[in-house]
C-alpha positions as CSV (number, residue, x, y, z in Angstrom):
1,M,7.0,-21.8,2.7
2,R,8.1,-23.8,0.1
3,E,10.7,-22.5,-2.2
4,E,8.9,-22.6,-5.0
5,Y,6.7,-20.4,-4.0
6,R,9.3,-18.3,-2.6
7,E,10.5,-17.9,-6.2
8,R,7.2,-17.0,-7.5
9,L,6.6,-14.4,-5.1
10,K,10.0,-13.0,-6.0
11,K,8.9,-12.2,-9.5
12,L,5.9,-10.1,-8.5
13,S,5.2,-6.7,-7.3
14,T,3.2,-6.1,-3.7
15,T,0.7,-4.3,-5.7
16,N,0.0,-7.7,-7.8
17,V,-0.2,-9.5,-4.5
18,S,-2.7,-6.9,-2.8
19,D,-4.5,-6.8,-6.5
20,A,-4.9,-10.6,-6.3
21,L,-6.1,-10.2,-2.5
22,D,-9.0,-7.9,-3.1
23,A,-10.2,-10.1,-5.9
24,L,-10.4,-13.1,-3.9
25,G,-12.3,-10.8,-1.0
26,L,-9.0,-11.4,1.4
27,K,-7.5,-8.2,3.4
28,G,-3.4,-8.1,3.4
29,S,-2.6,-4.7,2.3
30,T,-1.0,-2.4,5.1
31,Y,-0.1,1.4,4.3
32,G,2.6,3.4,5.2
33,I,5.4,1.1,6.2
34,R,8.2,1.4,3.6
35,P,12.0,0.8,2.9
36,T,14.1,2.5,5.5
37,W,16.9,3.2,3.3
38,E,17.9,3.3,-0.3
39,G,18.8,-0.4,-1.7
40,C,17.0,-2.0,1.0
41,K,16.4,-5.7,-0.7
42,K,12.5,-6.7,-1.5
43,I,11.7,-9.2,1.1
44,V,9.4,-12.5,1.0
45,G,9.2,-14.8,3.8
46,E,6.9,-16.1,6.5
47,A,6.3,-14.0,9.2
48,V,8.0,-14.8,12.8
49,T,5.7,-12.1,14.6
50,V,6.8,-9.8,17.7
51,K,4.0,-7.8,19.9
52,L,5.2,-5.0,21.9
53,V,3.5,-3.3,24.7
54,A,4.5,0.1,26.5
55,A,6.6,-0.5,29.2
56,G,5.6,-0.3,33.0
57,L,5.6,-2.1,36.4
58,T,6.3,-5.5,34.5
59,K,9.4,-6.3,33.5
60,S,10.8,-8.1,30.2
61,P,13.4,-10.3,31.1
62,N,14.5,-10.3,27.7
63,H,15.4,-7.5,24.7
64,L,12.8,-7.1,22.4
65,G,12.9,-9.2,19.4
66,V,15.8,-11.6,20.4
67,K,13.2,-14.6,21.1
68,A,12.0,-13.8,17.7
69,I,15.8,-14.1,16.1
70,E,16.1,-17.4,18.0
71,A,12.8,-18.7,16.5
72,A,13.6,-17.6,13.4
73,K,14.6,-20.1,10.3
74,A,16.6,-19.0,7.3
75,G,14.6,-16.6,4.8
76,D,11.8,-16.1,8.1
77,V,10.7,-12.2,8.1
78,I,10.2,-10.8,11.5
79,L,7.2,-8.7,12.0
80,V,7.1,-6.1,14.9
81,D,4.0,-4.4,15.8
82,N,4.6,-1.5,17.6
83,S,0.8,-0.1,17.3
84,G,2.5,2.4,14.4
85,R,4.1,4.3,17.2
86,L,7.1,6.7,15.9
87,D,8.1,8.1,19.0
88,V,10.1,5.3,20.3
89,S,12.7,3.1,18.2
90,C,11.8,-0.8,18.3
91,W,14.6,-2.1,16.0
92,G,18.5,-1.4,15.7
93,G,21.6,-2.1,14.9
94,I,22.4,-4.9,17.1
95,L,19.2,-6.8,16.6
96,A,20.0,-6.2,12.7
97,N,23.1,-7.9,12.7
98,G,21.8,-10.9,14.7
99,A,19.2,-11.4,12.5
100,K,21.5,-11.1,9.3
101,E,23.8,-14.1,11.3
102,K,20.3,-16.2,11.7
103,G,19.8,-15.6,8.0
104,V,16.7,-14.0,8.3
105,A,15.5,-12.2,5.1
106,G,14.1,-9.0,6.7
107,V,12.1,-7.4,9.1
108,V,8.7,-5.1,8.7
109,I,7.7,-2.7,11.7
110,D,4.5,-1.0,12.1
111,G,6.4,1.5,14.3
112,A,9.4,3.0,14.1
113,C,13.3,2.1,13.6
114,R,16.9,3.5,14.5
115,D,20.8,3.1,13.6
116,L,20.2,3.2,9.7
117,D,23.6,3.2,9.0
118,D,24.1,-0.4,10.3
119,Y,21.4,-1.6,8.1
120,V,23.3,-0.5,5.4
121,E,26.5,-1.6,6.5
122,V,25.5,-5.1,6.9
123,D,23.3,-5.0,3.7
124,F,20.1,-6.3,6.2
125,S,16.4,-5.0,4.9
126,V,14.4,-3.1,7.1
127,Y,11.3,-1.8,6.7
128,A,9.1,0.8,9.0
129,R,7.2,3.7,9.4
130,G,10.1,5.9,10.0
131,A,13.2,6.2,11.9
132,V,13.7,7.8,15.5
133,V,16.8,7.9,17.7
134,A,15.2,7.4,21.0
135,T,15.6,3.9,22.8
136,A,12.7,1.2,23.2
137,R,14.3,1.1,27.1
138,G,12.3,2.4,29.6
139,R,9.6,2.9,26.8
140,I,8.2,-0.5,25.5
141,M,8.8,-3.9,25.9
142,E,8.1,-7.3,24.3
143,E,4.9,-8.8,25.0
144,A,4.9,-11.7,23.3
145,T,6.6,-13.8,20.4
146,N,4.5,-15.8,17.7
147,I,1.6,-15.0,18.2
148,M,-1.5,-13.4,16.6
149,V,-0.8,-9.5,15.9
150,Q,-2.2,-6.5,14.0
151,F,0.6,-5.1,11.6
152,G,-1.2,-2.1,9.5
153,G,-4.3,-2.8,10.0
154,V,-4.4,-6.5,9.2
155,Q,-4.4,-9.6,10.8
156,V,-1.2,-11.3,10.9
157,R,-0.2,-15.1,12.6
158,P,2.7,-16.7,12.9
159,A,4.2,-18.3,9.4
160,D,1.6,-15.8,7.2
161,I,3.9,-15.0,4.1
162,V,5.2,-11.2,4.2
163,V,6.5,-9.5,1.2
164,A,7.9,-6.1,1.0
165,D,9.2,-3.9,-1.9
166,R,9.4,-0.3,-2.4
167,S,5.2,0.3,-2.6
168,G,4.9,-1.3,0.7
169,V,4.2,-4.3,2.8
170,V,1.6,-7.2,1.7
171,I,0.2,-10.2,4.1
172,I,-1.0,-13.5,2.2
173,P,-3.1,-15.3,5.1
174,Q,-1.1,-18.8,4.7
175,E,-3.5,-21.4,3.9
176,K,-4.7,-18.9,0.8
177,I,-1.1,-18.9,-0.6
178,E,-2.0,-21.3,-3.7
179,E,-5.4,-19.2,-4.8
180,V,-3.3,-15.8,-4.3
181,L,-0.3,-16.7,-5.8
182,P,-1.8,-18.0,-9.4
183,K,-4.3,-14.6,-9.6
184,A,-1.5,-12.3,-9.2
185,E,0.9,-13.7,-11.6
186,E,-2.7,-13.6,-13.8
187,L,-2.8,-9.9,-13.1
188,F,0.7,-9.3,-13.3
189,Q,0.8,-11.2,-17.0
190,K,-2.2,-8.7,-18.2
191,E,0.0,-5.5,-16.8
192,E,2.8,-6.5,-18.8
193,D,0.8,-7.5,-21.9
194,M,-0.7,-3.8,-22.0
195,I,2.4,-2.0,-21.0
196,K,3.8,-3.9,-24.0
197,E,1.4,-2.4,-26.2
198,I,1.5,0.8,-24.9
199,R,5.2,0.7,-25.4
200,S,4.5,-0.4,-29.0
201,G,2.5,2.8,-29.9
202,A,-0.9,1.6,-28.7
203,S,-2.9,4.5,-27.5
204,M,-3.9,4.6,-23.9
205,L,-7.4,4.7,-25.0
206,E,-7.5,1.7,-27.0
207,V,-5.5,-0.4,-24.5
208,D,-7.1,0.6,-21.4
209,T,-10.5,-0.2,-23.3
210,K,-9.3,-3.5,-24.9
211,H,-8.1,-4.6,-21.5
212,N,-10.8,-3.2,-19.2
213,Y,-8.4,-2.5,-16.3
214,E,-11.5,-1.2,-14.2
215,K,-12.8,-4.7,-14.4
216,M,-9.7,-7.1,-14.2
217,L,-10.2,-8.0,-10.5
218,K,-14.0,-9.0,-11.4
């Protein structure tokens, strides 16, 4: 991802991006995946995907997530598809330390994680559906790295763009960034203008009528 795009996205919220995706008829807004600790930083980067499945007779030769860390470039985001499961962890402190040392921007998980204190200690951003103490060992395993996955109801491919903040996680299809980014910036500016007018004393009704909020995505 071009550094210019990364810096511009950092100035926007996930809600700006979600609205831009809606305006362009694109699916990218996930649900229920939030920061795991207070102070967890916003992350922006290209996805390195991990697909998990239930453990069974077929064994995995690697600790899940290790291949993704090895494949990641500085600034990438590791995105883990565990089908939303909350009964088992699929990310922990050892992986967080490895990813931090590699320069990974953060991790987003459609599922649960553990070892939250380790994330705080190394200042590493992890977003997930929840936390659980149960280990992945004997419960789940990695099926593949850097393939197309589903994440919070959204299709994600390697190098699609992940943006995560306190509101949640959005995915920008890599080939649509040049359409989504200016639209998100346009919507951001409209909302900033509305807020400025409200803070200057204009009535809520007056501002809403002027800017026609309900039709801003048309």
